[in-house]
N, C-alpha and C positions, 0 to 999 in steps of 0.2 A: 504494499500502500505503501504510494507518495506522499508527502510532509503535506501538502498542499489538501487530501485525501485525510491524512490523518484530523487537522487543525477545525476543517469544517464536521468532524464528528465527533469531535472529541469531548464533546456537552452531547451526545444526543440524544432531545429525549427529556434531559433530565430541565425540573422547573426553579429559578432559581428568583428570590426575592430581592427586588432592587429598590433599595429605602435611602439612596438620594436625593435631592430637593431636584424636581420634575427639568427642572431649564439643566442640570447638570446629568441625567440618566445616559444620554443617549446616547453617549457612544459607550457606556459602560452596555446597556442594551443592544447595543448592532456588533459586538463581539460578542455577546455569549448568543446573538442569532445569528452570526456567522459558522463559530462551529456551535450548531446542530438542539442549541437549549432555547430553551422558552424563557423569559424573563415577564416577571411581574411586575407592576412599576406602583407601591405603597409610599408614596416619598413619611419619609419622621420628619423634616423639616421644610416650613415654607419659607423662603426668602422675599422677600418685599425693601419696596424704597423705602429711604426711613419717611412720615408721616410730615416731615419739616426736615428739610433742605436746612436751615438757618447756622447750622454749628458748623457743618463741609464750608457753606458761601464765607463765611466769616472768617474758618482757618486758611479758604481758597489767599482769602486778599494778603494772609503775612505766611506763607511757604516761605521766605527766606530769611525769616529768623531759623530754623531748622537746620541739623547739620543729616538729618535723619531720616529717609522715612518706611516703615513700617509696615506691608500690607498684611496684615494674617491669609489669607486666601484668596482666592481668583473670585467672590464674592466682592471683597474688598474693593479689588483692583477694577471690576467690573462696575462696579454701582458710588465709585468718590472720582474717577478717571471724563468718566464725558460733561460728570458736573466741573469740573475742574477746570479741564483743557476747551470750555466751551464759555471762560471767564477771563485765562490768560493762560503765559506759556508754562506751562511747568521749568524752574531758575533751574538754570545750568549745572551750579556747583550742588544743589540737590541732592544726593544720594539720596535710594533704592533698592530697598531689599525684603525678602520673601521667605514664606520655606513652603515646599513641595513645588515638584514639576509643572504641574498645572494654570498654578496660579507666578513663578518664570513665568512660561508661554504666552500668560495672558498681559504682562507687562510691558513684556515685550513686541506683540502685536501694537500695542497703542507705543511704542517708537525708541523704550528702552531699554538698548545695548550691553550697559554691564550693569545687569545687575545682579546682588550679593545677597546671593542661597546656599546654607548644605548641598554637596554631592552623595554625601550620603547619610541620613537619615531626614525626617520632614516633622520634625513641633520643633516648640522652643529647646528645650536639650540643644538639640543639634545645630541652633541655629544662635545659640548661645554659646558655643563652641568655636565658632571661625572666627579668627584673626583680629577680623574686621568690628569683632565686639566684647574681644579683650580687655579688660579693664583701664588698662592704657591707654586705650583706643577713643574709650566713652564716656571716661570722668573730663566733667565738664559741660560737653556734647547735648546740645539739646533733639530730641527723636520726638517724632510726631507719629502713632500707632494710628492703623487704621482697621476696623472693624464695624461687629456686628453690634448689637446690643445687648450687655453684656458678657461671655465668657471670662478662657484660664487668662489670670492675673502672673503666672510666673516670667513671665517675656521682661514685663515692665516692674516686678520685684525685683530679677533680678540683679536688670542695667541702670535703677535707681540702685540698691545697694553699690555698683558700681561708680556713682559718683556724674551717673546719666542724668536731664530733667526731660523727666517724661512728660508727652501729653497724650489723649487720648481722644480722634474723634469716628462718631459711629455714624457711619454711611449706608448701612440698612440692614434692617430689622431681619430677626428669625423669630418665628411664626411655629407653635405643636400642628402635625398634619391636622389634616379633615377629614382623613379616606376612617372607610367605616371598619373597624376591627373585625366588624366578620366574617367579612369577608377572606380573613387572614384562618381564622379558624376554622369554616368553613374549605380551608386547599388544606389545615391541619387532619382537622377532624376526616380527610375523605384520601389524604397520606399523597396529596395532588404535589406538598412543598417537597424537593431535596437537598433545599438549602435555603441563607436567610442570610445574605451579603449589610453590612454595615460599619458605614466611613464615621460619624462621630458616636462618641460616650452623648450629648446632646436627642439625637436623633435615637438611640436606645432606651436612655429613660422617657424620652415621649414614649417611646414604645411600650415600654413595661406597664406603665404610664393609664395608657389604654388601654392594652387589654388587659389591666387587670389582674389579680397571680390565678384567678381562672385560667385566663385565657393561657398565662404564660406557661402553665403547667399542661396548657395541649398544644402550647408548640414545642416543648424544652428537648422533645428528641431529635429538632431538626437543625440540622450542624447550623452556627453561625461563623460568618468566615466575619471575621474583624479586623481591617485596617490598621489597627494599633495595638499596644500590650493595654491601652490603656482602656479600651472599647473589650478588648477582654476579658480585664478578668468584670467588668463589669459584667458581662454576660452569665464567667464564670457564677458571679455573689448574687445572679437573679435566677439560676437556677437554671441552662441550658446544662446539657448535657456533653454535647459535644463543641468545643471553641477550639475555631482553625485559627492560627496568626499569621497572618498575610503581611506580603509588600505590603509598601506604600502605591498609590493610587491606582485606578481602572489595572493595570498593570501586573501590581501583584494581586490582584483578586482574580483578572484571568485564571492567571498561573498558577494559585493556592486554588480553585474550582477545578483546573483542569486534573492536578494532578492527585487529590480525590477526591472524582469521581470521573472522571474518567472513563470511559470503557471502548475505547477506543482497542482493535486488532490486530494480527499482521504486519 
């Protein structure tokens, strides 16, 4: 059997729950389809623009006062940059950083060729290990973090401890899902789900809250493919019996799905 045929049949017939926000799920769903799988889309987070962009607009007027701009995700890039670039040119001396290949690609689409981002690891710890974020490099520097409402504080806390002056600006909002959890329970009861992919701790918490203890117990035997160790730990704590730590991004998820669920032969 050729490599091409194997790739197109490696997930044949496997029904896989995709829980990324709807705007970010297309590539993963397509990757599953071309391998013969059946993606079931059920976003665990809804990403929407800020109701009031006043803070972002105000921040745009003083970008020159910062030394480094950090975008926590592709969502932050996609919701902040159109607003900013409609008002002004990006200051040439303001360095740009992010984490994750998707966010890096998104920044490059907006014209940034020198994006500071870890090549290994895809979380705040990986960012903080970069030479550009060492204490002697950030001490006294002003850092603006573009993010959604809420979110993890670790990056800002460590940068502050290293002597940086950190501000946040919220450029999008995350909301709980609006989908009907009964559909998931029905699929689980019919043994129609082969895997659940989860790319966000917040999303997994939303799923647990949405399903309730009874719903979780009915999905607990379905393998969970978690895109970060924190997500995997949360899934295990919630009672899921089989949790697979995957590599970062869609590539990591697909590779793990193929490794664990592949039915190829020949």
